[in-house]
PyMOL commands that place a pseudoatom at each C-alpha (Angstrom):
pseudoatom trace, name=CA, resn=UNK, resi=1, chain=A, elem=C, hetatm=0, pos=[-80.567, 57.451, -166.682]
pseudoatom trace, name=CA, resn=UNK, resi=2, chain=A, elem=C, hetatm=0, pos=[-83.333, 57.966, -164.205]
pseudoatom trace, name=CA, resn=UNK, resi=3, chain=A, elem=C, hetatm=0, pos=[-82.351, 54.748, -162.454]
pseudoatom trace, name=CA, resn=UNK, resi=4, chain=A, elem=C, hetatm=0, pos=[-78.766, 55.996, -162.068]
pseudoatom trace, name=CA, resn=UNK, resi=5, chain=A, elem=C, hetatm=0, pos=[-80.068, 59.277, -160.680]
pseudoatom trace, name=CA, resn=UNK, resi=6, chain=A, elem=C, hetatm=0, pos=[-82.265, 57.396, -158.207]
pseudoatom trace, name=CA, resn=UNK, resi=7, chain=A, elem=C, hetatm=0, pos=[-79.333, 55.184, -157.196]
pseudoatom trace, name=CA, resn=UNK, resi=8, chain=A, elem=C, hetatm=0, pos=[-77.121, 58.242, -156.843]
pseudoatom trace, name=CA, resn=UNK, resi=9, chain=A, elem=C, hetatm=0, pos=[-79.829, 59.923, -154.834]
pseudoatom trace, name=CA, resn=UNK, resi=10, chain=A, elem=C, hetatm=0, pos=[-80.318, 56.892, -152.592]
pseudoatom trace, name=CA, resn=UNK, resi=11, chain=A, elem=C, hetatm=0, pos=[-76.575, 56.672, -151.932]
pseudoatom trace, name=CA, resn=UNK, resi=12, chain=A, elem=C, hetatm=0, pos=[-76.603, 60.376, -151.182]
pseudoatom trace, name=CA, resn=UNK, resi=13, chain=A, elem=C, hetatm=0, pos=[-79.577, 59.743, -148.922]
pseudoatom trace, name=CA, resn=UNK, resi=14, chain=A, elem=C, hetatm=0, pos=[-77.672, 57.070, -146.958]
pseudoatom trace, name=CA, resn=UNK, resi=15, chain=A, elem=C, hetatm=0, pos=[-74.570, 59.242, -146.787]
pseudoatom trace, name=CA, resn=UNK, resi=16, chain=A, elem=C, hetatm=0, pos=[-76.639, 62.188, -145.597]
pseudoatom trace, name=CA, resn=UNK, resi=17, chain=A, elem=C, hetatm=0, pos=[-78.483, 59.993, -143.091]
pseudoatom trace, name=CA, resn=UNK, resi=18, chain=A, elem=C, hetatm=0, pos=[-75.164, 58.712, -141.671]
pseudoatom trace, name=CA, resn=UNK, resi=19, chain=A, elem=C, hetatm=0, pos=[-73.861, 62.261, -141.494]
pseudoatom trace, name=CA, resn=UNK, resi=20, chain=A, elem=C, hetatm=0, pos=[-77.061, 63.375, -139.763]
pseudoatom trace, name=CA, resn=UNK, resi=21, chain=A, elem=C, hetatm=0, pos=[-76.761, 60.544, -137.215]
pseudoatom trace, name=CA, resn=UNK, resi=22, chain=A, elem=C, hetatm=0, pos=[-73.129, 61.519, -136.611]
pseudoatom trace, name=CA, resn=UNK, resi=23, chain=A, elem=C, hetatm=0, pos=[-74.075, 65.180, -136.148]
pseudoatom trace, name=CA, resn=UNK, resi=24, chain=A, elem=C, hetatm=0, pos=[-76.897, 64.244, -133.754]
pseudoatom trace, name=CA, resn=UNK, resi=25, chain=A, elem=C, hetatm=0, pos=[-74.428, 62.300, -131.592]
pseudoatom trace, name=CA, resn=UNK, resi=26, chain=A, elem=C, hetatm=0, pos=[-72.064, 65.262, -131.537]
pseudoatom trace, name=CA, resn=UNK, resi=27, chain=A, elem=C, hetatm=0, pos=[-74.978, 67.571, -130.717]
pseudoatom trace, name=CA, resn=UNK, resi=28, chain=A, elem=C, hetatm=0, pos=[-76.034, 65.341, -127.814]
pseudoatom trace, name=CA, resn=UNK, resi=29, chain=A, elem=C, hetatm=0, pos=[-72.470, 65.242, -126.446]
pseudoatom trace, name=CA, resn=UNK, resi=30, chain=A, elem=C, hetatm=0, pos=[-72.361, 69.060, -126.590]
pseudoatom trace, name=CA, resn=UNK, resi=31, chain=A, elem=C, hetatm=0, pos=[-75.660, 69.254, -124.729]
pseudoatom trace, name=CA, resn=UNK, resi=32, chain=A, elem=C, hetatm=0, pos=[-74.303, 66.886, -122.062]
pseudoatom trace, name=CA, resn=UNK, resi=33, chain=A, elem=C, hetatm=0, pos=[-71.125, 68.969, -121.750]
pseudoatom trace, name=CA, resn=UNK, resi=34, chain=A, elem=C, hetatm=0, pos=[-73.142, 72.185, -121.448]
pseudoatom trace, name=CA, resn=UNK, resi=35, chain=A, elem=C, hetatm=0, pos=[-75.292, 70.626, -118.751]
pseudoatom trace, name=CA, resn=UNK, resi=36, chain=A, elem=C, hetatm=0, pos=[-72.270, 69.497, -116.748]
pseudoatom trace, name=CA, resn=UNK, resi=37, chain=A, elem=C, hetatm=0, pos=[-70.634, 72.915, -117.209]
pseudoatom trace, name=CA, resn=UNK, resi=38, chain=A, elem=C, hetatm=0, pos=[-73.814, 74.636, -116.016]
pseudoatom trace, name=CA, resn=UNK, resi=39, chain=A, elem=C, hetatm=0, pos=[-73.984, 72.375, -112.955]
pseudoatom trace, name=CA, resn=UNK, resi=40, chain=A, elem=C, hetatm=0, pos=[-70.317, 72.957, -112.146]
pseudoatom trace, name=CA, resn=UNK, resi=41, chain=A, elem=C, hetatm=0, pos=[-70.721, 76.703, -112.641]
pseudoatom trace, name=CA, resn=UNK, resi=42, chain=A, elem=C, hetatm=0, pos=[-73.691, 76.763, -110.268]
pseudoatom trace, name=CA, resn=UNK, resi=43, chain=A, elem=C, hetatm=0, pos=[-71.702, 74.852, -107.646]
pseudoatom trace, name=CA, resn=UNK, resi=44, chain=A, elem=C, hetatm=0, pos=[-68.721, 77.182, -108.033]
pseudoatom trace, name=CA, resn=UNK, resi=45, chain=A, elem=C, hetatm=0, pos=[-70.965, 80.230, -107.602]
pseudoatom trace, name=CA, resn=UNK, resi=46, chain=A, elem=C, hetatm=0, pos=[-72.319, 78.789, -104.349]
pseudoatom trace, name=CA, resn=UNK, resi=47, chain=A, elem=C, hetatm=0, pos=[-68.785, 78.035, -103.139]
pseudoatom trace, name=CA, resn=UNK, resi=48, chain=A, elem=C, hetatm=0, pos=[-67.751, 81.583, -104.029]
pseudoatom trace, name=CA, resn=UNK, resi=49, chain=A, elem=C, hetatm=0, pos=[-70.644, 83.039, -102.043]
pseudoatom trace, name=CA, resn=UNK, resi=50, chain=A, elem=C, hetatm=0, pos=[-69.677, 80.946, -99.013]
pseudoatom trace, name=CA, resn=UNK, resi=51, chain=A, elem=C, hetatm=0, pos=[-66.020, 81.954, -99.360]
pseudoatom trace, name=CA, resn=UNK, resi=52, chain=A, elem=C, hetatm=0, pos=[-66.915, 85.643, -99.677]
pseudoatom trace, name=CA, resn=UNK, resi=53, chain=A, elem=C, hetatm=0, pos=[-69.156, 85.433, -96.613]
pseudoatom trace, name=CA, resn=UNK, resi=54, chain=A, elem=C, hetatm=0, pos=[-66.326, 83.803, -94.656]
pseudoatom trace, name=CA, resn=UNK, resi=55, chain=A, elem=C, hetatm=0, pos=[-63.862, 86.453, -95.821]
pseudoatom trace, name=CA, resn=UNK, resi=56, chain=A, elem=C, hetatm=0, pos=[-66.233, 89.252, -94.828]
pseudoatom trace, name=CA, resn=UNK, resi=57, chain=A, elem=C, hetatm=0, pos=[-66.819, 87.675, -91.419]
pseudoatom trace, name=CA, resn=UNK, resi=58, chain=A, elem=C, hetatm=0, pos=[-63.082, 87.207, -90.848]
pseudoatom trace, name=CA, resn=UNK, resi=59, chain=A, elem=C, hetatm=0, pos=[-62.325, 90.766, -91.955]
pseudoatom trace, name=CA, resn=UNK, resi=60, chain=A, elem=C, hetatm=0, pos=[-64.970, 92.152, -89.607]
pseudoatom trace, name=CA, resn=UNK, resi=61, chain=A, elem=C, hetatm=0, pos=[-63.534, 90.073, -86.740]
pseudoatom trace, name=CA, resn=UNK, resi=62, chain=A, elem=C, hetatm=0, pos=[-60.014, 91.325, -87.550]
pseudoatom trace, name=CA, resn=UNK, resi=63, chain=A, elem=C, hetatm=0, pos=[-61.201, 94.939, -87.430]
pseudoatom trace, name=CA, resn=UNK, resi=64, chain=A, elem=C, hetatm=0, pos=[-62.929, 94.320, -84.101]
pseudoatom trace, name=CA, resn=UNK, resi=65, chain=A, elem=C, hetatm=0, pos=[-59.793, 92.727, -82.670]
pseudoatom trace, name=CA, resn=UNK, resi=66, chain=A, elem=C, hetatm=0, pos=[-57.691, 95.610, -83.952]
pseudoatom trace, name=CA, resn=UNK, resi=67, chain=A, elem=C, hetatm=0, pos=[-60.000, 98.122, -82.247]
pseudoatom trace, name=CA, resn=UNK, resi=68, chain=A, elem=C, hetatm=0, pos=[-59.923, 96.102, -79.023]
pseudoatom trace, name=CA, resn=UNK, resi=69, chain=A, elem=C, hetatm=0, pos=[-56.136, 95.953, -79.219]
pseudoatom trace, name=CA, resn=UNK, resi=70, chain=A, elem=C, hetatm=0, pos=[-55.982, 99.735, -79.559]
pseudoatom trace, name=CA, resn=UNK, resi=71, chain=A, elem=C, hetatm=0, pos=[-58.248, 100.195, -76.539]
pseudoatom trace, name=CA, resn=UNK, resi=72, chain=A, elem=C, hetatm=0, pos=[-56.198, 97.784, -74.445]
pseudoatom trace, name=CA, resn=UNK, resi=73, chain=A, elem=C, hetatm=0, pos=[-52.918, 99.405, -75.458]
pseudoatom trace, name=CA, resn=UNK, resi=74, chain=A, elem=C, hetatm=0, pos=[-54.324, 102.786, -74.373]
pseudoatom trace, name=CA, resn=UNK, resi=75, chain=A, elem=C, hetatm=0, pos=[-55.305, 101.265, -71.032]
pseudoatom trace, name=CA, resn=UNK, resi=76, chain=A, elem=C, hetatm=0, pos=[-51.799, 99.818, -70.648]
pseudoatom trace, name=CA, resn=UNK, resi=77, chain=A, elem=C, hetatm=0, pos=[-50.269, 103.198, -71.462]
pseudoatom trace, name=CA, resn=UNK, resi=78, chain=A, elem=C, hetatm=0, pos=[-52.497, 104.799, -68.842]
pseudoatom trace, name=CA, resn=UNK, resi=79, chain=A, elem=C, hetatm=0, pos=[-51.528, 102.112, -66.337]
pseudoatom trace, name=CA, resn=UNK, resi=80, chain=A, elem=C, hetatm=0, pos=[-47.845, 102.668, -67.033]
pseudoatom trace, name=CA, resn=UNK, resi=81, chain=A, elem=C, hetatm=0, pos=[-48.235, 106.283, -65.977]
pseudoatom trace, name=CA, resn=UNK, resi=82, chain=A, elem=C, hetatm=0, pos=[-50.022, 105.536, -62.702]
pseudoatom trace, name=CA, resn=UNK, resi=83, chain=A, elem=C, hetatm=0, pos=[-47.938, 105.705, -59.571]
pseudoatom trace, name=CA, resn=UNK, resi=84, chain=A, elem=C, hetatm=0, pos=[-48.742, 103.701, -56.483]
pseudoatom trace, name=CA, resn=UNK, resi=85, chain=A, elem=C, hetatm=0, pos=[-48.124, 105.228, -53.067]
pseudoatom trace, name=CA, resn=UNK, resi=86, chain=A, elem=C, hetatm=0, pos=[-48.427, 103.827, -49.567]
pseudoatom trace, name=CA, resn=UNK, resi=87, chain=A, elem=C, hetatm=0, pos=[-47.914, 100.245, -50.666]
pseudoatom trace, name=CA, resn=UNK, resi=88, chain=A, elem=C, hetatm=0, pos=[-48.726, 97.692, -48.005]
pseudoatom trace, name=CA, resn=UNK, resi=89, chain=A, elem=C, hetatm=0, pos=[-48.644, 93.946, -48.453]
pseudoatom trace, name=CA, resn=UNK, resi=90, chain=A, elem=C, hetatm=0, pos=[-50.404, 91.626, -46.024]
pseudoatom trace, name=CA, resn=UNK, resi=91, chain=A, elem=C, hetatm=0, pos=[-50.044, 87.834, -46.046]
pseudoatom trace, name=CA, resn=UNK, resi=92, chain=A, elem=C, hetatm=0, pos=[-52.817, 85.494, -44.978]
pseudoatom trace, name=CA, resn=UNK, resi=93, chain=A, elem=C, hetatm=0, pos=[-53.205, 81.842, -44.130]
pseudoatom trace, name=CA, resn=UNK, resi=94, chain=A, elem=C, hetatm=0, pos=[-56.521, 80.097, -44.850]
pseudoatom trace, name=CA, resn=UNK, resi=95, chain=A, elem=C, hetatm=0, pos=[-57.745, 78.061, -41.887]
pseudoatom trace, name=CA, resn=UNK, resi=96, chain=A, elem=C, hetatm=0, pos=[-60.594, 75.683, -41.287]
pseudoatom trace, name=CA, resn=UNK, resi=97, chain=A, elem=C, hetatm=0, pos=[-63.415, 74.494, -43.502]
pseudoatom trace, name=CA, resn=UNK, resi=98, chain=A, elem=C, hetatm=0, pos=[-64.690, 78.012, -44.019]
pseudoatom trace, name=CA, resn=UNK, resi=99, chain=A, elem=C, hetatm=0, pos=[-61.247, 79.085, -45.224]
pseudoatom trace, name=CA, resn=UNK, resi=100, chain=A, elem=C, hetatm=0, pos=[-61.094, 81.863, -42.679]
pseudoatom trace, name=CA, resn=UNK, resi=101, chain=A, elem=C, hetatm=0, pos=[-58.201, 84.254, -43.303]
pseudoatom trace, name=CA, resn=UNK, resi=102, chain=A, elem=C, hetatm=0, pos=[-55.693, 84.826, -40.522]
pseudoatom trace, name=CA, resn=UNK, resi=103, chain=A, elem=C, hetatm=0, pos=[-52.721, 87.101, -40.884]
pseudoatom trace, name=CA, resn=UNK, resi=104, chain=A, elem=C, hetatm=0, pos=[-49.341, 85.342, -40.844]
pseudoatom trace, name=CA, resn=UNK, resi=105, chain=A, elem=C, hetatm=0, pos=[-45.714, 86.348, -41.135]
pseudoatom trace, name=CA, resn=UNK, resi=106, chain=A, elem=C, hetatm=0, pos=[-44.091, 83.019, -42.037]
pseudoatom trace, name=CA, resn=UNK, resi=107, chain=A, elem=C, hetatm=0, pos=[-43.624, 82.462, -45.761]
pseudoatom trace, name=CA, resn=UNK, resi=108, chain=A, elem=C, hetatm=0, pos=[-44.281, 78.715, -45.667]
pseudoatom trace, name=CA, resn=UNK, resi=109, chain=A, elem=C, hetatm=0, pos=[-47.752, 79.288, -44.199]
pseudoatom trace, name=CA, resn=UNK, resi=110, chain=A, elem=C, hetatm=0, pos=[-48.849, 81.978, -46.684]
pseudoatom trace, name=CA, resn=UNK, resi=111, chain=A, elem=C, hetatm=0, pos=[-51.851, 81.057, -48.864]
pseudoatom trace, name=CA, resn=UNK, resi=112, chain=A, elem=C, hetatm=0, pos=[-52.915, 84.513, -50.004]
pseudoatom trace, name=CA, resn=UNK, resi=113, chain=A, elem=C, hetatm=0, pos=[-51.258, 87.918, -50.385]
pseudoatom trace, name=CA, resn=UNK, resi=114, chain=A, elem=C, hetatm=0, pos=[-53.225, 91.161, -50.450]
pseudoatom trace, name=CA, resn=UNK, resi=115, chain=A, elem=C, hetatm=0, pos=[-51.582, 94.367, -51.562]
pseudoatom trace, name=CA, resn=UNK, resi=116, chain=A, elem=C, hetatm=0, pos=[-53.087, 97.742, -50.797]
pseudoatom trace, name=CA, resn=UNK, resi=117, chain=A, elem=C, hetatm=0, pos=[-52.048, 101.053, -52.271]
pseudoatom trace, name=CA, resn=UNK, resi=118, chain=A, elem=C, hetatm=0, pos=[-53.356, 104.539, -52.922]
for i in range(1, 118): cmd.bond("trace and resi %d" % i, "trace and resi %d" % (i + 1))
show_as sticks, trace
zoom trace
């Protein structure tokens, strides 16, 4: 009887040892998966920080451009109200190496037009 118990115990021992080996392999695969998940999570957090920084920068730039647009539209509105009086246009021809300006009246010779108003 004792021999049968020992044999039964030794077979249980082998079965338990195989099961333990199997569980250790599963445990190691879980550890590997956790490590890869941790690494991926860390990388995703860094990517998220970069993306958020880019979004904040772009949003700030958009607000600045919007403010500049408002200022320029106010300037345009002001300019639309201005009236010019005493308009005088003078045409010039550039002559010589120094590009000296001389007044001309022929359109084909005109290089520069200056307009004066008050």
